[in-house]
FIKOL-98653 format. One line per 5 residues: number of its first residue (from 1); for each residue x, y, z of C-alpha. Coordinates in steps of 0.001 Angstrom, whole numbers, plus 500000, padded with zeros to 6 digits. Layout:
FIKOL-98653
NUM	X Y Z ~ ...;
END
This chain:
FIKOL-98653
1	058703 512289 145721 ~ 058173 516039 145697 ~ 058393 517938 148936 ~ 055457 520141 149798 ~ 056715 523579 150909;
6	056581 523919 154681 ~ 054683 520660 155174 ~ 055896 517596 157043 ~ 052706 515835 158181 ~ 051955 513994 154962;
11	050392 510539 154741 ~ 053780 508913 154151 ~ 055321 510719 157100 ~ 052543 509631 159469 ~ 052760 506040 158244;
16	056523 506067 158751 ~ 056089 507332 162311 ~ 053636 504505 163028 ~ 055982 501955 161464 ~ 058807 503258 163633;
21	056736 502962 166820 ~ 055811 499345 166026 ~ 059404 498474 165131 ~ 060757 500041 168321 ~ 058144 498308 170464;
26	058950 494961 168842 ~ 062604 494648 169823 ~ 062297 496577 173096 ~ 059464 494252 174155 ~ 062009 491482 174635;
31	064435 493314 176903 ~ 062849 492684 180342 ~ 062618 488912 179838 ~ 065730 488012 177837 ~ 068123 487984 180846;
36	065977 485435 182734 ~ 065376 483491 179520 ~ 069130 483167 178996 ~ 069712 482347 182670 ~ 067197 479492 182490;
41	069281 478063 179645 ~ 072304 478077 181930 ~ 073869 481228 180515 ~ 073502 483630 183441 ~ 077157 484665 183144;
46	076543 485815 179574 ~ 073707 488252 180285 ~ 075966 491182 179462 ~ 076208 489911 175899 ~ 072469 490437 175310;
51	073020 494140 174606 ~ 076671 493893 173546 ~ 076137 491436 170670 ~ 073026 493254 169450 ~ 074898 496577 169444;
56	078003 495077 167824 ~ 076067 493741 164845 ~ 074152 496994 164514 ~ 077451 498868 164268 ~ 079056 496399 161855;
61	076057 496512 159532 ~ 075898 500325 159290 ~ 078268 500709 156296 ~ 076193 498161 154379 ~ 072872 499762 155294;
66	074270 503162 154333 ~ 075435 501998 150922 ~ 072246 500062 150215 ~ 070139 503060 151262 ~ 071969 505130 148642;
71	071756 502474 145905 ~ 068742 500162 146077 ~ 066523 502574 148015 ~ 065289 503653 151436 ~ 062218 501422 151590;
76	063959 498048 150950 ~ 066481 498826 153687 ~ 063701 499661 156159 ~ 061774 496529 155195 ~ 064840 494345 155712;
81	065404 495761 159194 ~ 061816 495056 160230 ~ 061781 491574 158646 ~ 064850 490658 160710 ~ 062821 491482 163828;
86	059980 489233 162664 ~ 062268 486273 161997 ~ 064365 486604 165140 ~ 061354 486999 167434 ~ 059877 483787 166035;
91	063180 481917 166397 ~ 063902 482747 170062 ~ 061562 480024 171447 ~ 063213 477470 169132 ~ 066824 477908 170236;
96	067906 475350 172797 ~ 071437 476311 173736 ~ 073273 479341 175049 ~ 075493 479466 171955 ~ 072487 479421 169598;
101	070768 482130 171646 ~ 073814 484416 171532 ~ 074226 483835 167795 ~ 070576 484706 167220 ~ 070931 487804 169387;
106	073947 488821 167304 ~ 072000 488599 164047 ~ 069029 490403 165609 ~ 071273 493479 165608 ~ 070837 493694 161826;
111	067411 495191 162543 ~ 068595 498419 164169 ~ 071581 498498 161850 ~ 069232 498902 158881 ~ 065824 500346 159813;
116	066964 503690 161367 ~ 069371 504429 158497 ~ 066688 504021 155856 ~ 064144 505888 157972 ~ 066282 508985 158529;
121	067220 509145 154835 ~ 063558 508789 153825 ~ 062523 511572 156193 ~ 065157 513909 154782 ~ 063787 513191 151292;
126	060152 514059 152014 ~ 060342 517046 154363 ~ 061660 520561 153685 ~ 065083 521320 155127 ~ 063582 524205 157100;
131	061630 521686 159225 ~ 064080 518790 159165 ~ 064848 518701 162886 ~ 061156 518968 163777 ~ 060461 515977 161543;
136	063347 513994 163047 ~ 062040 514886 166493 ~ 058566 513590 165668 ~ 059911 510294 164294 ~ 062125 509996 167369;
141	059099 510686 169539 ~ 057261 507698 168073 ~ 060363 505537 168501 ~ 060554 506611 172139 ~ 056882 505781 172623;
146	057555 502326 171207 ~ 060595 502024 173464 ~ 058417 502801 176481 ~ 055389 500702 175519 ~ 057299 497635 174325;
151	058745 496542 177690 ~ 055442 497344 179418 ~ 053520 495152 176959 ~ 056084 492367 177188 ~ 056127 492593 180964;
156	052346 492130 181019 ~ 052144 489291 178486 ~ 054852 487000 179877 ~ 053371 486467 183388 ~ 049863 485903 181991;
161	050448 483855 178825 ~ 054097 482865 178819 ~ 057253 484027 177116 ~ 056541 482180 173855 ~ 053389 484257 173323;
166	055402 487375 174115 ~ 057914 486470 171382 ~ 055050 485938 168953 ~ 053442 489283 169804 ~ 056838 490924 169249;
171	056943 489317 165799 ~ 053422 490598 165046 ~ 054427 494158 165916 ~ 057421 493926 163570 ~ 055251 492369 160858;
176	052789 495263 161109 ~ 055730 497600 160626 ~ 056603 495704 157438 ~ 052997 495816 156199 ~ 052969 499613 156546;
181	056232 499916 154625 ~ 055166 497579 151836 ~ 051651 498934 151453 ~ 051994 502612 152240 ~ 055478 503860 151381;
186	056636 505144 148004 ~ 060354 504976 147264 ~ 062059 508384 147335 ~ 065548 507568 146020 ~ 066081 508888 142530;
191	067892 506633 140036 ~ 067826 503620 142308 ~ 069625 500443 141274 ~ 068693 496809 141492 ~ 070342 494686 144150;
196	073496 492814 143153 ~ 075926 490890 145321 ~ 078642 493323 144238 ~ 076672 496050 146032 ~ 077694 494458 149326;
201	081361 495080 148599 ~ 082361 498039 150761 ~ 085407 500105 149855 ~ 087312 502162 152412 ~ 085780 505463 151357;
206	082267 504013 151757 ~ 082670 503251 155449 ~ 082836 506829 156641 ~ 081586 510176 155292 ~ 084226 512827 156186;
211	081809 515712 155667 ~ 079936 514679 158820 ~ 082977 514369 161081 ~ 081625 517001 163498 ~ 078258 515263 164124;
216	080131 511960 164442 ~ 082370 513375 167186 ~ 079432 514842 169111 ~ 077385 511659 168717 ~ 080221 509518 170045;
221	080932 511742 173048 ~ 077286 512143 174056 ~ 076193 508531 173576 ~ 079100 507336 175674 ~ 077152 508697 178640;
226	074101 506779 177430 ~ 076083 503540 177559 ~ 077315 504318 181064 ~ 073923 505206 182499 ~ 071995 502337 180976;
231	074573 499873 182271 ~ 074919 500840 185926 ~ 071715 502733 186739 ~ 069950 499518 187905 ~ 072737 498949 190460;
236	072752 502631 191410 ~ 068984 502509 191954 ~ 069374 499559 194296 ~ 072204 501411 196074 ~ 069803 504290 196788;
241	067140 501893 198054 ~ 064833 502098 195020 ~ 063023 498808 194497 ~ 061708 499556 191002 ~ 064880 499801 188939;
246	062917 501014 185918 ~ 061821 504321 187474 ~ 064920 506168 186246 ~ 064051 505179 182668 ~ 060431 506209 183164;
251	061444 509732 184226 ~ 064057 509865 181480 ~ 061597 508789 178769 ~ 058826 511146 179903 ~ 061073 514217 179888;
256	062637 513217 176565 ~ 059219 512872 174927 ~ 058080 516187 176346 ~ 060934 518197 174829 ~ 061431 516601 171401;
261	058888 518539 169333 ~ 059837 521906 170767 ~ 063535 521103 170368 ~ 063156 520248 166703 ~ 061286 523466 165921;
266	063832 525588 167793 ~ 066698 523831 165998 ~ 065101 524570 162622 ~ 064637 528218 163552 ~ 067890 529064 165314;
271	070280 526445 163983 ~ 071776 523138 165092 ~ 074818 524497 166932 ~ 072992 526570 169584 ~ 070763 523620 170467;
276	073678 521196 170571 ~ 075711 523502 172807 ~ 072793 523708 175218 ~ 072058 519970 175063 ~ 075638 518874 175749;
281	075953 521233 178726 ~ 072584 520050 180040 ~ 073634 516435 179588 ~ 076859 516953 181519 ~ 074923 518695 184286;
286	072447 515805 184519 ~ 075274 513285 184888 ~ 076974 515542 187451 ~ 073765 515474 189541 ~ 073985 511675 189500;
291	077552 511889 190804 ~ 076434 513804 193885 ~ 073052 512089 194262 ~ 072388 510599 197700 ~ 068590 510326 197536;
296	066030 508933 195074 ~ 064716 512470 194484 ~ 068142 513616 193288 ~ 068437 510618 190974 ~ 065005 511263 189459;
301	065912 514944 189016 ~ 069020 513845 187143 ~ 066884 511504 184998 ~ 064606 514386 183984 ~ 067533 516668 183158;
306	069292 513934 181198 ~ 066067 513110 179322 ~ 065663 516765 178348 ~ 069231 516834 177051 ~ 068689 513727 174908;
311	065399 515138 173612 ~ 067250 518300 172584 ~ 070269 516505 171168 ~ 068837 513671 169096 ~ 066743 515564 166477;
316	069397 518269 166089 ~ 072300 515866 165616 ~ 070415 513793 163033 ~ 069317 516871 161098 ~ 072845 518316 161298;
321	074255 515109 159838 ~ 071927 515380 156843 ~ 072674 519111 156517 ~ 076426 518569 156254 ~ 076455 515349 154261;
326	076570 514949 150500 ~ 072924 514817 149300 ~ 073850 511888 147044 ~ 075110 509861 150006 ~ 072655 510495 152800;
331	072726 506848 153791 ~ 076499 506895 154196 ~ 076382 510088 156252 ~ 073694 508721 158558 ~ 075445 505357 158838;
336	078608 507167 159950 ~ 076647 508906 162688 ~ 075008 505658 163808 ~ 078376 503876 163907 ~ 079568 506594 166288;
341	076404 506073 168343 ~ 076961 502315 168678 ~ 080655 502848 169452 ~ 079821 505414 172122 ~ 077213 503196 173776;
346	079504 500164 173687 ~ 082560 501988 175017 ~ 080455 503700 177676 ~ 079136 500354 178878 ~ 082665 498941 179022;
351	084127 501973 180819 ~ 081331 502009 183381 ~ 081911 498366 184278 ~ 085691 498917 184407 ~ 085511 501949 186730;
356	082533 500901 188838 ~ 083767 497314 189241 ~ 080651 496350 191255 ~ 081763 498553 194141 ~ 079329 501269 195244;
361	082117 503588 196382 ~ 083053 504067 192715 ~ 079651 505333 191583 ~ 080630 509032 191974 ~ 083915 508757 190076;
366	082170 506847 187282 ~ 079621 509638 186868 ~ 082223 512399 187245 ~ 084318 510846 184486 ~ 081241 510525 182283;
371	080286 514166 182843 ~ 083833 515212 181936 ~ 083692 513306 178644 ~ 080338 514918 177836 ~ 081849 518350 178517;
376	084400 517583 175807 ~ 081503 517690 173335 ~ 080595 521181 174553 ~ 084233 522255 174354 ~ 084492 520988 170774;
381	081367 522839 169674 ~ 082330 526096 171383 ~ 086032 526345 170712 ~ 087151 523912 168010 ~ 084441 523342 165402;
386	083965 526925 164227 ~ 087716 527604 164024 ~ 088984 524410 162445 ~ 086150 522730 160562 ~ 087474 523651 157097;
391	090960 522339 157832 ~ 089570 519140 159301 ~ 087246 518588 156358 ~ 090062 519114 153848 ~ 092266 516633 155663;
396	089637 513928 155557 ~ 088675 514662 151975 ~ 092352 514272 151004 ~ 092473 510976 152883 ~ 089379 509835 151045;
401	090931 510724 147676 ~ 094036 508678 148546 ~ 091847 505681 149305;
END
């Protein structure tokens, strides 16, 4: 598909944004009700696995989604991710045991392991590089809208019509995402191959793209904070006397949406590094505010600052990954970044539980430690990347050749 100079808002781009919003709403719609659903099965002690298993499968599937994106095409990979959402949403009401539920939740992670990889590669194919971050920001904006609307829709449906209907509506949203992909998207991969079982064989040099080591490092360090915050913020909200534990996420989402389009345009104009330096410092500052927060107002201020930092960071880091990666292996480059994202979220969740240990006196030290890790990303960008990137790249390229 030919790129139109300076243009990003084509029919295919708009359809992809809509598909992304529906996909995001589909799996996020389930989140408010899954803990109680699992508890009613007798698995209350396993509620922490709802996110952990989903994230684990998403991370494990990234090398496969990256390779398939670069071989059989972007569209089939996106379709597979959305179809997984359809199937899993329909199966949730049918599982009758805790073990079956957890297994289904594990396989549901295939959805986010595949759809975002194919989407980001497709976007990079159809938009000019001079507006890449703006395009990534717009797609991320629609995903964020879906992330915000999904739980609200699910939270309305379940009390009125029951959780089974909510699961079915989730499946419909995912199915609509598939319909858009099948009916409105033209494949952009040149010289695509047919699917063969041998395609699923992953060699060592296909797991990680060394050319995108820098974005991988920044993604890991910044999303570690994401894992921390989204694990203990509900408890921290209750500690501050806030009854609605979702208010932090509401402030976070609103500020993130508000900054994404501007951030993408600025990143395209002035470069990825300036934006990433600002975003990582802003992120660390937002977490630091949480560490000293003693009132709801301070927590909501931190949520806004943190949301701005994520809105700045996400489009720039995705565009930077595509910029640095081998054009022939965009899927592998993006999969490497997403693996770092899943690893950061998972490790952040684990560290937060380990430090916090369900004791409110450890909230400050948990946030201080998180802010310090985020500052490492700023330190890397300011003092290490520019001086040592060539040496680091050569080392990893040599390792890849040995493999």
